[in-house]
N, C-alpha and C positions, 0 to 999 in steps of 0.2 A: 298610219291612217288607212282604214279599210276602204274608204270611199274615194281614194285618190284617183282611181280609174275613171270616175265620172267626169273629171276635168277634161278628159280627152274626147268626150262625146261631141260629135259635130252634127250628125243627122239625127233628129229627134222626132218621135211620133208621140203626140199628146192625145189622150182619149178622155172625153168628158161625157158623163152619162146623163140620162134624163133627170134623175133625182137631183143631180147637181145643178141643173139648169132651172129648176123650180124651187121655190121657197117652201116653208113648212105649211103654207096654205095652198100649195099646188098652184101658185101663180108664178109667172116668169120672174126670175131673179136678175133684174137688169144690172145691178151692181156687180154681181159675180161675172156676168158676161163681159162687162167693161174691163174688169180687172184681168180676165183671161186675155182679152185683146191687148191690153197693155203689156202683160208678161210675154206673150208670144211675139209681139212687135219688137220688144226689147231684145229678145234672143236673136231675131233676124237682123236687127241693127248691129248686134255683136258679131255677126258673121255666121251664125248657125243656120242650118237648113231645117225648117220646121214643117211638120205635117200635122194637121188637126183632124182627128176622127171624132165625129160628134154623133151622139144619139139625140133623141128629142123630137123627131118629126111627129110621131103619134102623140107624145106627151104635150108638146106645144100646140098641136092641132086640137087636142082635147080641150086645152085651156081656151083657145080661140073660139071653140064651138060651145063652150060652157058645159062640157061633159064632166061628170063626177068620177069616172073611172075609164080605164082603157076599154075600147069596144072589144067584144068577144068574137063577132062574126068577121070573117076574112074581108068581105067586101067593104064593111064599114071601117075596118082597120086601114085598108088601102085608101079609102076616101079621106079619112082623118089625116093620114100621112101626107096626102097630096096637099091638103090645106096647111098642115104644119110645116112642110118643107119650105114653102114660100115664106111663111112668117119667120121661121128659124133663120133662113139665109138673110132676110131683111134685117133681123137683129144683129147678126154678125157683120153685115155690110156696114151698118151705121157705126158700130163700135170700132171696127178696124179702120174705117175711113177717118175717124177722128185722129188716129195715130199715123195717118198717111201710109197705111199698109194695104197693098192690094191683095185681094183674095180671089180664089177660083174654086168652083164647086165641081166635084166629081161624085156621081152616084154609082154605086157598084151593086152587082148581083154576083152570085157564085159563078155563073156561066162565064162572066168576063174573065175571071181568074183561070177557069178550067180550060178555055179554048185558046190555043196559041196565038191566033191573029189578034183577038180582042185583048189578050194579056199583054202582047207587045205594044198595042196601041195605048193601053193604060199606062205602062211604064214610060213610054215615050212622052206622053202628055205630062205625067208627073215630073219627070226629069226636066222637061222644058219649063214648067212652072217654077221649079226650085232654082233653075239656072238664072231665072229672071227675078229672083227674090220675091216671088209671089207665093203666098201661103195657100196650099191646097187644103180645102175642107172636104172631107170624105164622109159620106153616110151611106148606109145600105138603102137601096131604092125600094123602100117599103111599099110604095104605091103599086109596084108590079111584081115584087119578089114573093114567090109562093113555093111550097113543097107539095108536089103532087105526082103520083105515078113515079116514073124514073127521071122526071125533070126537076132537079133540085136547084133552086136559085137562091135560097136563103143561106146566110152564114150562121144564123141561130141567135147570136147576140153580138153587140159591138165590141165587147172585150175580145172575142175571137177574131172579129174583123180587124181590130187594131193590131193584134199579134201578126196577122197575115200581112197587113200593110207593112209592118216593121220588117218582116221577113223578106217580102218581095222587093222592098225598096232598100234593103241592106242597111237599115238604121242601126245606130249605135245604142240607142236608149229608147225605151218605151215608158211613158209616164201615164199611169192610170189614176185619174182624179176620182175620188169617191167621197162618201159622207163620213168617213172616219180617217184619222190621221196616220194610218198605217195598218199593218196586219198584226193582230193580237192572238194570243193563245186561247182567248175566249172573247165573247161579245162584250166590249167595254161599256156599252150602253146598259147592260144588265149586270155586269160583274165589275165593280170598282177596283178589284184586285187583279184584273186582267193585265198581262204584261205584253208590251209591244216589242216585236222583233226589230232589230236594227238592220243587220245585214245577213242574208241567207244565200247559200250557194246551191241549194237544190229544193225541189218541191216534193216532199215525201208523202206517203199515204197518210201519215199521222197529221201532217199539215193540212192536207185536203179535208180530213175529218173535222179539224178545227174550223175550216172555212165555211161550212154549211150554215146557212142562215136565211133571214127574211129578205124580201125585196119590196119595193114600194108599189103603190097602185098603178103607176104609169110606166114603170121600168120593168125590164126582163132579166137584167143581170144581177149579180151578187158577188160576194167575196170568192165563192168557189170558182166562178168563171174567170175572175182576175188571176187566181192562182194557176188556172189552166193556161191562161195567156202568158203568165210569167214562165211557166214550165216550157212552153213552146219557144219563147224567146231565148231561154237558157240553152236549149238545144242548138240554136243558131249562133251561140256565142255572144248574145246580146244582153244588156242590162235591162231591168225593169224596176221602176219605182212605183209603189202604191202609196198615195199621199192624199191628204185632205184637199177638197175643192173649196173649202171655206174662204181662203184667200189665195187665188191662183198666183199672186205675185211671189209666193213662197217657192215657186218653180225656179226663180232666179237664185235663191239661197241654196236650193237643192243642187243646182248646176255649179255652185261654188264649193261643193263638198260638205255643206252643213248637214247635220243629222236630222233631215226632214223625212218623214215617212219611213217605209221599209224598203230597202234596196235589195233586189235579187241580182247577184253578180256572179258571173262565171269565175271559177277558182283561178283561171289564168289571168284575170284582171285584178285580183286582190293585191293590195300593196301592204 
């Protein structure tokens, strides 16, 4: 069984994107958020250490403000993110509270990772939360993060951020929730004959070419950024699963070794 190694994963980073938090009408998907809260709360009850990396500040803020698309001007993006961050954490707080699971928020910019003092503070805070079985919820601080001159504060996208969190926190597994049920050799929404990969041990140039595709009106990532994240995790000896966000409770089945999504696994962990 090639997926046997996933059974040993204890520290898990789960990333959910903006598109997965909204429904087809670009409204907040309350059901999916609730199922995510149930799945992650269940893992923590089972003794796992879980970290959630979430997108959605600008997307949820746009919904709250009645916008039809992501703002293009930086100042309006930041303002929308400030509104959305409050709404997003309120949604998570209500859902996780129902399952008696405490959460804590950490907003990151690139500077926090790049500077030793702030980096150590970040790691200490994260480890303290995990030691108390509190779920850290991480997002990029979109209200202040910018790229200008030599002052780089942005990660670029939250797939990259989630890989960085997995690396810095020495996670065993990175789970990337998306709008397809794995990584295919072609776009399954356009090609019914597209074939899904089950287990991969590397991210080749050929796979990267397959990953290029569209993104939604409110999100910034895509399959290409997920493969980049998987590649970075493989370099650290970590597993990555790309799977559907349709029912986050499938995370439990994934952790039991079921053939859910596409699993990127270092050869050393293959069974």
